Every structure is written in structure tokens, then in C-alpha cells.
C-alpha positions in Angstrom: 99.5 79.6 89.1 101.5 81.6 86.8 102.1 80.5 83.3 105.0 78.2 82.9 108.0 79.8 81.3 110.3 77.9 78.9 113.7 79.1 78.3 115.9 78.0 75.5 119.5 79.4 76.0 120.5 80.1 79.7 123.5 82.1 81.0 124.4 81.1 84.5 126.9 83.3 86.0 129.2 82.0 88.8 128.2 78.4 88.1 131.6 76.9 89.3 130.7 78.1 92.9 128.6 76.3 95.3 124.8 76.9 94.8 125.1 77.8 91.3 126.9 74.4 90.4 124.0 72.4 91.9 121.5 74.4 89.9 123.5 74.0 86.7 124.0 70.4 87.3 120.1 69.9 87.9 118.8 71.8 84.8 121.5 69.9 82.6 120.3 66.5 84.0 116.5 67.5 83.8 116.2 69.6 80.7 118.5 68.4 77.9 116.6 70.7 75.5 118.0 73.7 77.2 121.4 75.2 76.2 123.4 76.2 79.3 126.3 78.6 79.1 128.3 79.1 82.2 130.4 82.2 82.7 132.9 82.1 85.8 136.2 83.7 86.4 137.3 80.8 88.7 137.9 82.8 91.8 139.2 81.4 95.1 135.6 79.9 96.0 134.9 78.5 92.6 136.0 74.9 91.3 135.5 73.5 87.8 135.2 70.0 89.6 131.9 71.1 90.9 130.7 71.0 87.3 131.8 67.5 86.7 128.3 66.0 86.2 127.6 68.6 83.5 130.8 69.1 81.5 130.4 66.1 79.1 126.8 67.1 78.2 126.3 68.5 74.6 124.2 71.2 75.8 126.8 72.5 78.3 129.3 75.3 77.5 131.8 76.6 80.0 133.5 80.3 79.4 136.2 81.6 81.8 135.6 85.3 82.4 134.4 88.2 84.5 131.0 89.5 84.6 132.6 93.0 85.1 133.7 92.8 81.4 131.1 94.6 79.4 132.5 93.5 76.0 132.6 89.8 76.9 129.0 89.9 78.4 127.6 91.4 75.5 129.4 89.2 73.0 128.0 86.1 75.0 124.5 87.4 75.0 124.5 88.0 71.3 126.5 84.9 70.0 124.7 82.4 72.3 121.4 83.9 71.7 120.8 84.1 75.6 117.2 84.5 76.5 117.6 83.8 80.2 120.2 84.9 82.8 120.5 83.3 86.3 122.8 85.6 88.1 124.7 83.9 91.0 128.2 85.4 90.6 129.1 87.2 93.7 131.5 87.5 96.6 129.5 86.2 99.6 131.5 85.7 102.7 130.9 88.2 105.6 134.2 87.9 107.1 136.0 88.6 103.8 133.8 91.8 103.3 135.2 93.2 106.5 138.6 92.8 105.2 138.2 93.9 101.5 134.8 95.6 101.0 135.8 97.4 97.9 136.2 93.9 96.2 132.6 93.2 97.1 131.2 96.6 95.5 133.2 95.7 92.3 131.8 92.0 92.1 128.4 92.4 93.4 127.2 95.9 92.4 129.3 96.8 89.5 129.1 93.4 88.1 125.4 93.1 88.4 125.2 96.7 86.8 127.2 95.3 83.7 124.9 92.4 83.3 121.7 94.5 83.5 123.2 97.2 80.9 124.0 94.3 78.5 120.4 93.1 78.9 119.0 96.5 78.2 121.4 97.1 75.2 120.7 93.6 73.5 117.0 93.6 74.2 116.5 89.9 74.0 116.3 88.6 77.7 112.9 87.1 78.7 114.0 86.4 82.4 116.6 87.8 84.5 117.0 85.9 87.8 119.0 87.8 90.4 120.2 85.9 93.4 120.3 87.9 96.6 120.4 86.9 100.1 118.3 87.0 103.4 121.0 89.0 104.9 119.7 92.1 103.0 116.8 92.2 105.7 119.2 92.7 108.4 118.4 91.3 111.8 114.9 89.6 112.2 113.4 90.7 115.6 113.7 87.9 118.3 109.9 88.4 119.0 109.0 87.9 115.4 106.6 85.0 115.0 106.5 85.5 111.2 109.5 85.8 109.0 110.6 88.6 106.9 108.4 88.7 103.9 109.4 90.0 100.3 108.0 93.4 101.0 109.9 93.9 104.4 112.4 96.7 104.6 116.0 96.2 103.6 118.4 96.9 106.5 121.8 95.5 105.8 124.4 95.6 108.4 127.6 94.6 106.9 129.5 95.5 103.6 128.6 92.1 102.0 124.7 92.6 102.5 125.0 96.1 101.7 126.3 95.5 98.2 123.7 92.8 97.7 121.0 95.3 98.7 122.5 97.8 96.3 122.5 95.2 93.5 118.9 94.5 94.2 118.1 98.3 93.8 119.9 98.3 90.4 117.8 95.3 89.4 114.6 96.9 90.5 115.4 100.1 88.7 116.2 98.3 85.4 112.9 96.5 85.7 111.0 99.6 86.2 112.7 102.0 84.0 113.6 99.7 81.2 110.9 96.9 81.5 113.5 94.1 82.0 111.8 91.0 83.1 113.5 90.7 86.5 112.8 88.2 89.3 114.9 88.4 92.6 115.5 85.6 95.2 116.6 86.0 98.9 117.7 82.7 100.5 118.6 81.5 103.9 121.9 79.7 104.5 122.6 76.8 102.2 124.9 73.8 103.1 126.0 70.4 101.4 128.6 69.0 99.1 131.0 71.2 97.1 130.9 74.2 99.5 134.0 76.1 100.1 135.0 75.7 103.6 135.1 79.4 104.7 131.3 78.9 105.5 130.5 77.6 108.9 129.3 73.8 108.2 132.0 72.7 106.0 134.6 74.6 107.9 133.3 72.8 111.3 133.3 69.5 109.4 136.8 69.7 108.0 138.2 70.9 111.5 136.2 68.1 113.2 137.8 65.5 110.8 141.2 66.8 112.0 140.3 66.8 115.6 140.6 70.5 116.0 138.8 72.9 117.8 135.6 74.5 116.2 135.8 78.4 116.5 132.5 80.2 117.5 132.1 83.7 117.1 130.9 85.7 120.2 128.8 83.5 122.4 127.3 81.3 119.6 123.7 82.4 120.5 123.2 83.6 116.9 120.4 81.9 115.2 120.6 80.7 111.5 118.2 78.8 109.2 119.9 76.1 107.0 118.7 74.6 103.7 120.2 71.6 101.9 121.6 72.4 98.5 119.5 70.2 96.6 116.3 71.7 98.0 117.6 75.1 97.0 118.5 73.9 93.4 114.9 72.7 93.1 113.6 76.1 94.3 115.5 77.7 91.6 114.1 75.3 89.1 110.5 76.2 90.3 111.3 79.9 90.2 112.7 79.8 86.7 109.6 78.1 85.3 106.9 79.5 87.4 108.2 82.7 88.9 106.3 86.0 88.0 108.2 88.9 86.5 108.8 91.7 88.9 108.4 89.6 92.1 110.8 88.7 94.8 110.8 85.2 96.2 112.2 84.1 99.8 113.8 80.7 99.8 113.8 79.8 103.4 113.1 77.4 106.0 111.2 77.6 109.5 113.8 75.3 111.1 116.2 77.5 113.0 119.4 76.6 114.9 121.9 78.4 117.1 125.4 78.3 115.9 126.6 76.7 119.0 124.1 73.9 118.6 125.3 73.3 115.1 129.0 73.0 116.3 127.8 70.7 119.2 126.0 68.3 116.7 129.0 68.2 114.3 131.2 67.4 117.5 128.9 64.5 118.4 128.9 63.2 114.6 132.6 62.9 115.1 132.5 61.6 118.6 134.2 64.7 120.1 133.6 66.3 123.3 132.0 69.7 122.7 133.2 71.0 126.0 136.8 70.6 124.8 136.5 71.0 121.0 134.4 74.2 120.8 136.5 77.5 121.1 134.9 80.9 121.5 136.6 83.6 119.5 136.3 87.3 118.9 132.9 88.3 117.3 132.4 90.1 114.1 132.2 94.0 114.3 128.4 93.4 114.0 126.9 89.9 113.9 123.3 89.7 113.2 121.5 87.7 115.7 118.6 86.1 113.6 117.5 85.8 110.0 113.9 84.5 109.6 112.0 84.3 106.2 108.4 83.8 105.3 108.5 81.4 102.4 104.8 81.0 101.8 105.1 82.9 98.5 107.6 80.3 97.0 105.5 77.4 98.5 102.4 78.7 96.5 104.5 78.0 93.5 104.8 74.4 94.4 108.1 74.3 96.1 108.6 72.6 99.6 111.7 71.7 101.6 112.3 67.9 101.3 115.7 67.1 103.1 115.6 67.0 107.0 118.5 68.7 108.9 119.8 65.3 110.1 119.7 63.8 106.6 121.4 66.9 105.0 124.1 67.1 107.8 124.8 63.4 107.4 125.2 63.6 103.5 127.4 66.6 103.9 129.7 65.0 106.4 130.1 61.8 104.4 130.8 64.0 101.1 133.7 65.7 102.9 135.1 62.5 104.4 135.2 61.1 100.8 136.5 64.2 99.4 139.0 65.8 101.9 141.2 67.4 99.2 138.4 68.8 96.8 139.6 72.4 97.5 143.4 71.6 98.0 145.1 73.4 100.8 142.4 75.3 102.7 144.1 76.0 106.0 143.7 79.7 105.6 140.0 79.4 105.2 139.8 77.3 108.3 140.8 80.4 110.4 138.3 82.0 112.8 138.3 85.1 110.7 139.7 84.3 107.1 139.5 87.9 105.7 142.9 87.5 103.7 141.4 85.5 101.1 140.0 88.5 99.4 143.5 90.5 99.1 144.1 90.6 95.5 147.0 88.4 94.5 146.5 85.6 97.0 143.4 83.9 95.8 143.6 80.2 96.5 146.7 80.6 98.7 145.6 79.4 101.9 148.8 79.1 104.0 147.3 81.4 106.8 150.6 83.5 106.9 149.1 86.8 106.2 150.3 89.0 109.2 147.7 91.6 108.4 144.9 89.3 109.6 146.6 87.3 112.4 147.6 90.6 114.3 144.3 92.3 113.7 141.9 92.9 116.6 138.4 94.3 117.0 137.1 96.2 120.0 133.4 95.7 120.4 130.9 96.0 123.1 129.2 92.7 123.9 126.8 94.1 126.4 124.1 94.7 124.2 123.6 93.9 120.4 121.5 97.0 119.9 123.0 99.9 117.7 122.3 103.6 117.9 121.6 104.2 114.3 121.1 107.7 114.0 124.0 109.9 112.6 125.4 112.5 114.9 125.0 116.1 113.8 128.0 118.1 113.2 126.5 121.0 114.9 125.1 119.2 118.0 121.7 118.3 118.8 119.3 120.8 120.0 118.4 120.8 123.8 115.0 119.4 122.9 116.3 116.5 120.5 118.9 115.6 123.0 116.4 115.2 125.6 114.7 112.4 123.5 115.5 109.0 123.0 113.0 106.4 121.4 112.8 102.6 121.9 111.0 101.2 118.8 109.5 97.7 118.4 108.8 96.5 114.8 112.2 97.1 113.2 111.5 94.7 110.2 108.0 96.0 109.8 106.8 98.7 107.4 105.8 101.3 109.9 108.8 100.5 112.2 111.2 100.8 109.3 109.8 104.2 108.4 109.9 105.4 111.9 113.6 104.8 112.1 114.1 106.9 108.9 112.2 109.8 110.3 114.1 109.7 113.5 117.3 109.8 111.4 115.9 112.8 109.5 115.0 114.6 112.6 118.2 113.7 114.4 116.4 111.8 117.3 118.4 109.3 119.0 116.5 105.8 119.0 117.3 102.1 119.2 115.2 99.1 118.1 114.0 96.8 120.7 115.4 93.3 120.8 113.2 91.5 123.3 110.0 89.5 122.4 107.0 91.5 123.3 105.4 88.6 125.3 108.7 88.1 127.4 108.7 90.7 130.2 112.1 90.0 131.3 113.4 90.9 127.7 111.4 94.1 127.7 112.8 94.9 131.0 116.3 94.4 129.7 115.7 96.6 126.7 114.5 99.4 128.8 117.2 99.2 131.2 119.8 99.1 128.4 118.4 101.8 126.2 116.9 104.1 128.9 114.3 105.6 126.5 112.1 108.7 127.0 109.3 107.1 124.7 108.5 103.6 123.5 106.9 103.0 120.1 105.1 99.8 119.3 104.9 99.1 115.5 105.2 95.3 116.0 102.5 92.8 115.8 100.9 90.2 113.4 98.8 91.6 110.5 99.0 88.4 108.5 101.2 87.5 105.3 100.3 88.2 102.7 97.1 89.4 104.2 94.8 89.0 107.2 93.5 85.5 106.0 96.7 84.1 107.6 95.4 85.0 110.9 92.4 82.7 110.6 94.7 79.5 110.6 97.4 81.0 113.1 95.0 82.2 115.9 97.5 81.3 118.9 100.4 83.2 117.1 98.1 86.2 116.4 96.9 86.3 120.2 100.5 86.0 121.4 101.8 88.9 119.3 98.9 91.2 119.1 97.1 90.8 122.6 99.7 89.3 125.1 102.6 91.0 123.7 101.0 94.5 123.6 99.7 94.2 126.9 102.9 93.1 128.4 104.8 96.1 126.9 102.0 98.6 127.9 102.5 97.1 131.6 106.3 97.2 131.6 106.2 100.8 130.2 103.6 101.8 132.9 105.9 100.5 135.6 108.8 102.6 134.3 106.6 105.7 133.9 107.0 105.6 130.0 104.6 106.8 127.3 103.7 104.1 125.0 102.8 105.2 121.3 100.8 102.1 120.1 100.1 101.8 116.3 96.7 100.2 116.2 94.1 99.6 113.4 90.8 101.1 112.5 89.7 97.9 110.8 87.4 97.3 113.9 84.5 99.0 112.5 82.0 98.4 109.7 79.3 100.8 108.1 76.0 100.2 110.0 72.8 102.1 110.2 74.2 104.7 112.4 77.1 105.3 110.1 75.6 104.7 106.6 78.0 104.4 103.7 78.8 108.0 102.1 76.8 109.7 104.7 79.7 111.5 106.1 79.3 110.2 109.5 82.3 108.6 110.9 83.0 106.4 113.9 84.5 108.4 116.8 87.1 107.3 119.2 84.6 106.6 121.9 82.4 104.3 119.7 82.4 100.6 120.4 84.0 98.3 117.7 81.3 96.5 115.7 83.4 94.6 113.1 84.3 91.0 114.1 84.5 89.5 110.5 88.2 88.6 110.9 90.1 87.0 113.7 92.7 89.7 113.3 90.2 92.5 114.0 88.9 90.7 116.9 92.3 90.6 118.7 93.0 94.2 117.9 89.6 95.3 119.2 90.1 93.1 122.2 93.6 94.6 123.0 92.5 98.2 122.4 89.6 97.8 125.0 92.1 96.3 127.6 94.6 99.3 126.9 92.0 101.8 128.0 93.0 100.8 131.7 96.5 102.1 131.1 96.9 105.8 131.3 100.4 105.8 129.8 99.2 104.5 126.2 98.4 106.7 123.1 96.5 104.3 120.6 96.8 105.4 117.0 94.2 103.7 114.8 95.7 103.3 111.4 93.5 102.5 108.3 94.6 101.0 104.9 98.2 102.5 105.0 99.5 104.3 101.9 102.9 105.8 101.4 104.6 107.4 98.5 106.6 104.1 97.7 104.4 102.5 95.1 106.9 99.6 94.8 105.9 98.3 98.3 103.5 95.3 98.0 102.1 96.3 101.4 101.2 99.8 100.1 97.3 99.8 99.6 97.6 101.5 96.3 100.2 98.9 95.2 97.9 96.2 96.3 94.8 97.3 94.4 96.7 98.1 91.1 97.7 94.5 90.9 94.4 93.0 91.8 92.5 91.5 88.8 89.3 93.0 90.3 88.5 95.5 93.1 85.5 96.5 95.1 84.6 100.1 94.9 83.9 101.4 98.5 84.9 104.6 100.2 87.0 104.2 103.2 89.1 106.3 105.6 92.8 105.7 105.0 96.2 106.7 106.4 99.0 108.5 104.3 102.0 107.5 106.3 104.2 110.1 104.7 102.0 112.7 106.5 100.9 110.9 109.5 103.9 109.3 110.9 105.9 112.6 111.6 102.8 113.6 113.3 102.9 110.6 115.7 106.4 111.7 116.7 105.1 115.1 117.5 102.2 113.5 119.5 104.8 111.8 121.5 106.5 115.0 122.2 103.2 116.5 123.2 102.5 113.7 125.6 99.3 112.8 123.7 97.2 109.7 125.2 94.2 107.8 124.7 92.6 106.7 121.5 93.1 108.6 118.4 91.7 108.0 114.8 94.9 108.1 113.1 93.6 108.8 109.5 93.4 111.7 107.1 89.9 113.5 107.1 87.2 112.3 104.8 87.1 109.1 102.6 88.2 107.9 99.3 86.9 105.0 97.1 88.9 102.3 95.3 87.9 103.8 92.0 88.8 107.3 93.0 92.3 106.2 93.8 92.7 104.2 90.7 91.5 107.3 88.7 94.2 109.3 90.4 96.7 106.5 89.5 95.7 106.5 86.0 96.0 110.4 85.8 99.2 110.8 87.4 101.2 107.5 87.0 99.8 105.3 84.0 97.4 106.7 81.5 96.8 103.3 80.0 95.8 101.7 83.3 92.6 99.7 83.4 90.7 98.0 86.0 87.6 95.8 86.7 85.3 96.0 89.6 83.3 93.4 91.5 80.9 93.3 94.3 81.4 92.4 98.1 79.5 89.0 97.4 81.8 88.3 94.6 84.8 89.3 96.5 83.7 86.9 99.4 84.4 84.0 97.2 87.9 84.6 96.9 88.8 85.6 100.6 88.7 83.7 103.8 87.8 86.6 106.1 85.6 89.5 105.4 87.2 93.0 105.2 86.4 95.9 107.2 84.9 99.1 105.4 84.3 102.3 107.2 84.6 106.1 107.7 86.4 107.2 110.8 86.0 110.8 112.3 89.3 112.3 112.4 88.1 115.6 113.9 90.1 115.1 117.0 93.3 114.8 115.4 92.4 117.6 113.0 91.8 119.9 116.1 95.2 119.0 117.4 96.8 119.3 114.0 94.9 121.8 111.9 97.3 121.4 109.0 96.3 117.8 108.6 95.1 117.4 104.9 92.0 115.6 103.6 92.6 112.1 102.2 92.3 113.1 98.7 94.6 116.1 99.0 97.1 114.2 101.0 97.2 111.5 98.3 97.9 114.1 95.6 100.6 115.9 97.7 102.4 113.1 99.2 101.9 110.2 96.7 100.8 111.0 93.2 102.5 114.3 92.7 106.0 112.9 93.7 105.5 109.8 91.5 103.9 111.6 88.5 105.2 110.4 85.0 105.6 113.1 82.7 105.8 112.6 79.0 109.2 113.4 77.0 
């Protein structure tokens, strides 16, 4: 448990809005010793009435102003002795972002930049909590059994989420470059009293109150997760006091609901017939199918969801029935696509008369939600490149995301698969739709935050790692497709025939001997079964490393953050060098099992020595033994050397692990003195 942080003077931006007002009211009520200053420009979705519970408190102060005003922000920080910022202010409605995306850049990116620069200049901020969204992850794969975790790749798909991702990058940069004590949150959908009715639940409730049809974008199959506002306010209270600087925290729920089901439930609450009161309308230009978060990190701080969906929805309905005029005339917000609300000069003018919106149409292809995400070359693709098309599973994973970037760089057409790996019919639909030349499987369960998770989630691990992989291999074989399957080398352990530091590595034909973790058991099991499929290329990855030292899944990042580390030589995989090789292997029609590591081994201490030499000369670490390590982990960890001579023979340019680390990781990240 992190040391409890105690703020004195808090600045909350955008606190007259929905979520921030609940956070502000909660802090005012629970912590009279905190001085809270609110900065809000009172845009169309803000309302001073949201702060009524706080306005009479002696420790509350409201300032009307824009976060984009550097002079104002600097003045507030200095005169109010602000030591903590909770940054909620943002434009948040996706439909609006399609109508006036520049306004989102101005508010979400530039406004955040102004705040960060003020923090740097004043030098007095002890916490900067940046409020982001689950939408920065983009779509979650439908076959994902574990939600996006805080280290997942950011893949925004609309102007709103793109600006929030951009703001996050600024926050991270100021944390790393200037040492600002930043914390970022990414949350699921929030609902409850006071919410402006451009959002789905209050919009549906107000329409149902009037007996009007509830508009559904597309076919309503999109899945969303909903948290009640008071639970979210408590989450921010916990993060404020217990969150660790430099970390990201997901605020999420495992309970998911299709949009069509939400509409039906609200119809039933008002005794309306869903068949006659639900209206299907034009979909968004791109409407993410699913967002799913892993909230274990926040739960470890002591937070848990308290309000059931049924209880929260009932409370929300009752509040809107009692306060139907809270926002005044909101007829424009109740339109299916209320993009006119962001046009300058008509804030809070919801008469629905803007002809620019009412006459607009969007032409989209509803036959498939998949997107071709590579940029077309202005000079045209070469004959070889145009003959390729990759279908990749594992979009939200680390390796899957990097594969997409490599394909973009090489101008190889690709699409991410949408089907659940264990659902044969969905995989068939993907193949029939995409018509790939090769399939890459980077999906599966590795455990979050580590493989210990698999010990208590065995059915989920089997379903993803064994059933899903075998089903995909079988479908690919039936269609004559080569499957590039990213596996693991964590199925071996040093033994008498392969002693530690002997230089004798495990070969591709050796039988796995490590069964210390359930994760490794499933991977060894599926590898053995995949030998019966002549269309599979199995790539054994070990302790993956990349040049992105900010990624918590990076092995180097992990061990630099541990309080103690073991010191054992291991074979490892430098992704910056090896992943492009895997694409070349697909082109060469490579099959069978391959030890997919750099040659040789490197120990934990040797890596940390390199880190100290190239990155942080002041870095220190402490070692402990395997026996001591065993006391703080659930499942034992695999340690081994793998023989990469087969891969080296195919690709003579393959570097040794130490040379690869220097070339691809430490040299590019090298810190130089002034």
C-alpha cells in the first residue's frame, strides 16, 4: 500500500461538469480541512447547480475561467498556493467531436498543456491527477477475457479519444522530462444525477419521460460498461490519497451491457414497449464495439464498485423525474447526433434548428466493423507488398499493437481480427471478410499484472491459450493459411543436461520440463498439440524487451521498478529486432517450432548495469535469492537458456542479446549530460 498523500489546496478543473462535481462535493463533505478551488468556464455541459452542496462551505471557492488562459492559471496556482490539481475539464462527447474536432484539440490538448506548463513554472505541485478515458485504448477485442490494462497500447478511433490520448502523452512527457508528480486515470462510462443529456442514459431517460422514441446508433450491439457516479467519485478519492506518482489507474467495471439492452431496460422502467419506442438511426463514422478494462490495479488500492446497475439506474431515473428542468431546454441534445452543440456561438442554445446537422448524412459500410489501417502509398505498393494481406489477432496486446505499426511502416495491408478465438464461426467470418494471405496470433492470456493471475483463473487461461489457439490453427489449416503463432519459451528450466551458465541451450525439439506455473502448462500443452498442424509457425518468445522503457510490460521496465531482483542469466527477445524478422518469416513460409530469442543469455544484473551506464548513473538495486523470491510470488518463474542457432542460420544478421540490447534499447534511450 502506497503512503497516504494529504493535500492542502486542491484545484479542480471543470468541476461544474458531471463527474468532477460529484468528486468536488464528496471531498468538500469528507475533508473540511482541504481548501478546494474550482475553475470552470461554464460551457454548455456545465452547471453551477451541480455544486450546490459545496457552495456554502468555507473551504470552497469558485472561479469562472478557461484553463486555456495561461495568465489566469498561473495566478490561481500562486495566489491560492495550489499543491494538487485534479484535471477534469474537457470536451467529452464523441458525436460533438465529429462536428467540431478543433474545439476538442483546443480544450483537451492545449488546455492540458497550459496547466502542465504552469505546474512546471510554479514548481509547487505535489500531485497532478489527469482524468482520461477508456476510449484511448480503442476497441477491446471481442474475444478478450481480460480487459485492457494500464500498459495496453493506445489506439484511439475518433477525434475525442485522439485528443485525450494526445493530452496523456503531454502529461507523461512532463512527468518524465520535468519530474512533475503526475497520475493518470482512464474510466469506463459514468452515469447518474446531474449528467448533461447528450450522453446515452440521461438522454434515454428524458426521452422516455416524454414517451418519445429512443435513438440507437447502428444495430445497438455495441457493448459498454457503466459505473455509478458516486462509485467513481470514491475512486478519485482513493487515487488522490493512495495513488502512486507516475502510474495510470483504470476505473472500470466487469459488468457490460449492449446499448440495445440499456434502451430496453429504460423502456421497461417507464412501462414503454421497446418494439415501438426504440428507433435505429445512422451509426457514427466509426463506433467502437467494446471497451473493457482491467481494474485490478485500482482494487489493490482498496477501491471497489458498490452500486449495482439496477440500484444506480433507479436512482438516476428518480433524480431526472424530480429535476426535469435542471438543464433548461435540451431539445437539441436529445437529437440522435447532436453535433451542433460544439459550434461557437450557440452554446446552451438547444432549439434543434441548426440546418447543418439536420441535413447531414454519413455513408458507411455496415458489413464489417474492421478497418484497413495502413496508409496507402502515393507511389503504389510493390508487387510483393500488394500480394500480402495480414489478419492479426491481439490488437490490444503489446505484440499485436507493435505488429500493426510494423505493417504500417512496411506498407503491408492488414486488419485486426474481431472474432473470439474459441468461436469457430466468428473466425470463419473474419477470414471470409478479410481474405488474408497470412494470419498472426498475438492473442492469449499471460496474466495481469503477471502470470500469478493464471493460477486463480484457470478456465479463462485454458479457453484463451489452448482452446482458442487450437481453433484458430484448425480454421487456418482448413483454408490453407499459414498461422504465425507467438508462443513462449517459459516452458523450460535449467537442469542437469542444461546447466546454468554452461552455454548449452534448449533446442526446438527438446521436451518442455517446466511446469511451475499454470500459464506455462497451458503453453506447453498447446505447443505439443500444434505439432500436428503443418500450417503453423510457433515462435517461442522469452522475457520480451523493447526500446519503449515507459511500457510496464517491458522486462527492463519491470526489473527497474522492483525493490529486489534475482540475478539469473536468461535468453530474451528484443522485439525491435525480432518482430520484423517474424514478418519476414511469414513471407518465407517458415513453419514448425522456432526459439524466437536473440543468441546468448544476459543476467538481470548485467541489464541493470547497462541501464545505469546508459540511462541513469545514480540507479541502484538490491538482489535476493530464488528462495526469497518464492516468498513473494504465487507461481515459480522459468529461467533458461534457449539455443537460437536455427534462427541464426536463417537470419545470419541476428544479434546476440547484449549487442541487441545496446543497439535497439540503450543507445536510442541514452541520456547525455548537458
